[in-house]
C-alpha positions as CSV (number, residue, x, y, z in Angstrom):
1,M,-4.5,31.3,10.9
2,M,-1.7,31.9,8.5
3,E,0.4,29.0,10.0
4,R,-2.6,26.6,9.7
5,E,-3.1,27.6,6.0
6,N,0.6,27.0,5.3
7,R,0.5,23.6,7.0
8,E,-2.6,22.6,5.0
9,H,-0.8,23.6,1.8
10,E,2.2,21.4,2.8
11,V,-0.1,18.4,3.4
12,K,-1.7,18.8,0.0
13,D,1.7,18.9,-1.6
14,V,2.6,15.6,0.0
15,S,-0.6,13.9,-1.1
16,E,-0.2,15.1,-4.7
17,E,3.2,13.4,-4.9
18,K,1.8,10.0,-3.7
19,S,1.0,8.3,-7.0
20,D,4.4,8.9,-8.5
21,L,6.2,7.7,-5.4
22,E,4.3,4.4,-5.2
23,M,5.0,3.2,-8.8
24,S,8.4,1.7,-8.4
25,L,7.5,-0.6,-5.5
26,S,4.1,-1.6,-6.9
27,A,5.6,-2.6,-10.3
28,R,7.9,-5.1,-8.6
29,H,5.0,-6.7,-6.7
30,Q,2.8,-6.9,-9.9
31,A,5.6,-8.6,-11.8
32,L,6.0,-11.2,-9.1
33,E,2.3,-11.8,-9.0
34,R,2.3,-12.5,-12.7
35,I,5.0,-15.1,-12.3
36,L,3.1,-16.7,-9.4
37,R,-0.1,-17.0,-11.5
38,D,1.9,-18.6,-14.4
39,I,3.4,-21.1,-12.0
40,E,0.1,-22.0,-10.4
41,Q,-1.5,-22.5,-13.9
42,I,1.3,-24.8,-15.0
43,I,1.2,-26.8,-11.9
44,G,-2.6,-27.1,-12.1
45,D,-2.7,-27.9,-15.8
46,D,0.3,-30.3,-15.9
47,A,0.2,-32.2,-12.7
48,G,0.9,-35.4,-14.5
49,K,4.1,-34.2,-16.2
50,T,7.6,-35.2,-15.2
51,R,9.7,-32.7,-13.3
52,E,11.8,-32.1,-16.4
53,E,8.7,-31.3,-18.5
54,T,7.4,-28.9,-15.9
55,A,10.7,-27.2,-15.6
56,S,10.7,-26.8,-19.4
57,D,7.3,-25.2,-19.3
58,L,8.4,-22.7,-16.6
59,G,11.3,-21.7,-18.7
60,D,9.2,-21.0,-21.8
61,G,7.8,-17.9,-20.2
62,R,5.1,-15.7,-21.9
63,E,5.2,-17.5,-25.2
64,D,3.8,-20.7,-23.6
65,G,1.3,-18.5,-21.7
66,E,-0.3,-17.4,-25.0
67,A,-0.6,-21.1,-26.1
68,R,-2.4,-21.9,-22.8
69,D,-4.8,-19.0,-23.3
70,A,-5.7,-20.4,-26.8
71,A,-6.2,-23.8,-25.2
72,G,-8.9,-22.6,-22.9
73,A,-8.2,-19.9,-20.3
74,T,-11.2,-18.4,-18.6
75,P,-12.5,-15.0,-19.6
76,L,-11.1,-13.5,-16.3
77,E,-7.7,-15.0,-17.0
78,R,-7.7,-13.5,-20.5
79,A,-8.8,-10.1,-19.1
80,Q,-6.0,-10.3,-16.5
81,E,-3.4,-10.8,-19.2
82,L,-4.5,-7.5,-20.8
83,V,-4.1,-5.9,-17.4
84,Y,-0.6,-7.2,-17.1
85,K,0.1,-5.6,-20.5
86,A,-1.5,-2.4,-19.4
87,W,0.8,-2.2,-16.4
88,E,3.7,-2.0,-18.8
89,T,2.2,1.0,-20.6
90,S,0.8,4.4,-19.6
91,G,-1.8,7.0,-20.5
92,L,-4.3,6.3,-23.2
93,E,-2.9,2.9,-24.2
94,R,-3.2,1.7,-20.6
95,A,-6.8,2.9,-20.4
96,E,-7.7,1.2,-23.8
97,L,-6.3,-2.1,-22.6
98,A,-8.3,-1.8,-19.4
99,V,-11.5,-1.3,-21.5
100,K,-10.7,-4.3,-23.6
101,A,-10.2,-6.3,-20.5
102,L,-13.6,-5.4,-19.2
103,Q,-15.1,-6.3,-22.6
104,I,-13.8,-9.8,-22.1
105,C,-14.8,-10.0,-18.4
106,E,-16.7,-7.6,-16.3
107,E,-15.2,-9.2,-13.1
108,C,-11.7,-7.9,-13.8
109,A,-11.2,-5.7,-10.8
110,D,-7.7,-4.4,-11.8
111,A,-9.2,-3.0,-15.0
112,Y,-11.5,-0.8,-13.1
113,V,-8.6,0.4,-10.9
114,I,-6.7,1.4,-14.0
115,L,-9.6,3.3,-15.4
116,A,-10.0,5.1,-12.0
117,E,-6.4,6.2,-12.2
118,E,-6.3,7.1,-15.9
119,T,-9.8,8.5,-16.7
120,S,-11.3,9.9,-13.5
121,K,-11.7,13.7,-13.6
122,T,-12.8,14.1,-10.0
123,P,-12.2,12.3,-6.7
124,A,-15.9,11.3,-6.7
125,E,-15.5,9.6,-10.1
126,A,-12.4,7.8,-8.9
127,I,-14.2,6.5,-5.8
128,Q,-17.1,5.3,-7.9
129,M,-14.7,3.4,-10.2
130,Y,-12.9,1.9,-7.2
131,E,-16.3,0.8,-5.8
132,L,-17.0,-1.0,-9.1
133,A,-13.6,-2.7,-8.8
134,V,-14.4,-4.0,-5.3
135,R,-17.7,-5.4,-6.4
136,A,-16.2,-7.0,-9.4
137,G,-13.5,-8.6,-7.2
138,E,-16.2,-9.9,-4.9
139,R,-18.1,-11.5,-7.8
140,A,-15.0,-13.0,-9.2
141,L,-14.1,-14.7,-5.9
142,G,-17.5,-15.7,-4.7
143,H,-18.8,-15.8,-1.1
144,E,-17.2,-19.1,-0.1
145,V,-13.7,-17.8,-0.7
146,F,-14.3,-15.0,1.8
147,R,-15.7,-17.4,4.4
148,E,-13.2,-20.2,4.1
149,N,-10.0,-18.0,3.9
150,L,-10.7,-15.4,6.5
151,G,-7.4,-14.1,7.9
152,E,-5.3,-15.6,5.1
153,F,-6.7,-13.8,2.1
154,W,-3.4,-12.7,0.6
155,D,-2.3,-16.4,0.2
156,I,-4.8,-16.6,-2.6
157,V,-3.2,-15.0,-5.7
158,E,-6.7,-14.6,-7.3
159,A,-7.7,-12.4,-4.4
160,H,-4.9,-9.8,-5.0
161,P,-6.9,-7.7,-7.4
162,Y,-9.8,-7.4,-4.9
163,M,-7.4,-6.5,-2.1
164,R,-5.7,-3.9,-4.3
165,A,-9.0,-2.4,-5.3
166,R,-10.3,-2.2,-1.7
167,T,-7.0,-0.6,-0.6
168,K,-7.3,2.0,-3.4
169,L,-10.9,2.7,-2.4
170,A,-9.9,3.3,1.2
171,E,-7.1,5.6,0.2
172,A,-9.4,7.6,-2.1
173,L,-12.1,7.9,0.5
174,W,-9.6,9.2,3.1
175,Q,-8.2,11.8,0.7
176,N,-11.7,12.9,-0.2
177,G,-12.5,13.5,3.5
178,D,-14.7,10.4,4.1
179,H,-12.5,9.2,7.0
180,R,-15.1,7.0,8.7
181,R,-15.6,4.8,5.6
182,A,-11.9,4.7,4.8
183,I,-11.1,3.3,8.3
184,I,-13.9,0.7,7.9
185,H,-12.3,-0.6,4.7
186,Y,-8.8,-0.6,6.2
187,K,-10.0,-2.6,9.2
188,E,-11.8,-5.1,7.0
189,L,-8.7,-5.6,4.9
190,L,-6.8,-6.5,8.0
191,R,-9.5,-8.8,9.1
192,L,-9.3,-10.6,5.8
193,D,-5.5,-10.8,5.9
194,S,-4.3,-10.7,9.5
195,G,-0.7,-11.2,8.4
196,D,-1.0,-7.9,6.6
197,S,1.0,-8.6,3.5
198,Q,0.0,-5.2,2.1
199,G,1.2,-3.2,5.1
200,I,-2.4,-1.9,5.7
201,R,-1.7,-1.4,9.4
202,Y,0.7,1.5,8.7
203,S,-2.0,3.4,6.8
204,L,-4.7,2.5,9.4
205,M,-2.4,3.7,12.2
206,N,-2.0,7.1,10.6
207,C,-5.7,7.4,10.0
208,L,-6.5,6.5,13.6
209,L,-3.9,9.0,14.9
210,E,-5.4,11.8,12.9
211,E,-8.9,11.0,14.1
212,G,-7.8,10.8,17.7
213,L,-9.0,7.3,18.2
214,H,-6.6,6.5,20.9
215,R,-8.2,3.2,22.2
216,E,-8.2,1.8,18.7
217,V,-4.6,2.8,18.1
218,K,-3.6,1.0,21.3
219,E,-5.4,-2.1,20.2
220,L,-3.6,-2.0,16.9
221,I,-0.2,-1.6,18.7
222,V,-1.0,-4.6,20.8
223,E,-2.0,-6.7,17.9
224,Y,1.2,-6.1,16.0
225,R,3.5,-5.6,19.0
226,G,6.2,-7.8,17.4
227,D,6.7,-5.3,14.6
228,Q,10.2,-3.7,14.9
229,T,10.2,-1.8,11.6
230,A,10.9,2.0,11.7
231,A,7.4,2.7,10.3
232,W,5.8,1.0,13.3
233,L,8.1,2.3,15.9
234,Y,7.8,5.9,14.8
235,S,4.1,5.6,14.5
236,R,3.9,4.2,18.0
237,A,6.1,7.1,19.2
238,L,3.7,9.6,17.6
239,W,0.8,7.9,19.3
240,G,2.7,8.3,22.6
241,Y,3.1,12.0,22.0
242,V,-0.5,12.5,21.1
243,R,-1.7,10.5,24.1
244,F,0.8,11.5,26.8
245,G,2.5,14.6,25.5
246,A,6.3,15.1,25.4
247,G,6.9,13.1,28.5
248,I,9.0,10.1,29.6
249,R,6.8,7.5,28.0
250,S,6.6,9.0,24.6
251,G,10.3,9.9,24.8
252,A,11.1,6.2,25.5
253,Y,9.1,5.2,22.4
254,L,10.9,7.8,20.3
255,K,14.3,6.7,21.5
256,E,13.5,3.1,20.4
257,A,12.5,4.4,17.0
258,F,15.8,6.4,16.7
259,Q,17.6,3.1,17.4
260,A,15.7,1.5,14.5
261,N,16.4,4.3,12.0
262,L,18.1,7.6,12.4
263,F,17.3,8.9,8.9
264,V,13.5,9.3,9.6
265,P,13.7,12.5,11.6
266,E,15.6,14.3,8.8
267,Y,12.8,13.5,6.3
268,I,10.0,14.3,8.8
269,S,11.6,17.6,9.7
270,G,12.3,18.6,6.1
271,R,16.1,18.6,6.4
272,R,16.2,16.1,3.6
273,E,13.8,16.4,0.7
274,L,11.8,13.4,-0.3
275,P,12.8,12.1,-3.8
276,G,10.5,12.0,-6.7
277,T,10.2,8.2,-6.7
278,L,10.2,5.6,-4.1
279,P,13.3,3.3,-3.9
280,D,13.1,-0.1,-5.5
281,Y,14.1,-1.8,-2.2
282,Y,15.0,-0.9,1.4
283,G,16.5,-2.5,4.4
284,W,16.0,-2.1,8.1
285,G,17.7,1.0,9.3
286,D,18.7,2.4,5.9
287,E,17.8,5.7,4.3
288,N,15.4,4.0,1.8
289,E,13.3,2.7,4.7
290,A,13.1,6.3,6.0
291,I,12.0,7.6,2.6
292,V,9.2,4.9,2.4
293,Y,8.0,5.7,5.9
294,A,8.1,9.5,5.5
295,H,6.2,9.2,2.2
296,G,3.3,7.6,4.0
297,A,3.3,9.3,7.4
298,L,4.6,12.9,6.8
299,A,1.2,14.3,6.4
300,T,0.1,12.8,9.7
301,W,3.1,14.3,11.6
302,R,2.4,17.7,10.1
303,R,-1.3,17.6,11.1
304,I,-0.6,16.9,14.8
305,D,0.2,20.1,16.6
306,G,3.7,20.2,18.0
307,A,4.8,16.8,16.7
308,L,7.4,18.2,14.3
309,E,9.0,20.4,16.9
310,W,9.0,17.5,19.4
311,I,10.8,15.0,17.1
312,E,13.3,17.7,15.9
313,E,14.2,18.7,19.4
314,S,14.4,15.1,20.6
315,F,16.6,14.3,17.6
316,R,19.0,17.1,18.4
317,S,19.3,15.9,22.0
318,H,19.8,12.3,20.8
319,T,22.5,13.2,18.2
320,P,24.6,16.2,19.4
321,G,26.8,17.8,16.7
322,P,26.3,17.2,13.0
323,T,23.1,15.5,11.9
324,H,23.2,11.8,11.1
325,G,24.5,11.2,7.5
326,G,25.1,14.9,7.0
């Protein structure tokens, strides 16, 4: 009983660190999206201009964006501009900008997400706000967009706020114990964007593993069988352990994962402590990749009986002598 309580405490500690760890990567994605929106607006508004004139507009940056707003941006576009400003601030100022955005347009999904993160006092309040964000995103896009772009949803920049909101909702539901609804949302996100630009399959894999849904895990593995990232290979190895035990098949999966990245076991086992923030970038096989994976999957490894001991013992056998990088 004491061992179980300690493990539950460790899992809680990991989840509490999550929001801080995600910020550095998400900020880069948000900045890129803002640039993409600017480019799309310029191309749409100025299709008749010469190449030199269009290049000049792109070089003007945010100052020209303000002029375009004054010339007739939609309420949602003006609200989204406030969201972009909010992302560059924190605390009360961020929340105030989100409120102003909703005063301009109630369909601004990102504004609800900000309020969920900055003002919610309980998980239930956060979930309610994320649900409002999802509904706002649905209204902003309209039914035809969902029907006509099924499977390629992330290709639509205007759909990003909706996808972000639904991802946040799924995460909040899972953390609050509503695992069934969380899995439903993750699956729907993958149905909308089969290319999985958000990396939803990694979160869904962890959820399915913890729920013991072996058939669905296998289906997911088959669907994304070309994925050679450390995150996918280690999750597949963990599924092999859950499904077949510490045998030949799971051992083969784990050996392939070791070949992809040897830093992962050190963070899973606790030999190396996870840093306070996620890295700005990572490459295949490097330590940053291991940090990003462990951040998302460590709780799952800890919740599966014997998994930590299995990976540590296998790692020692694979790398005799000093540990990798040590």
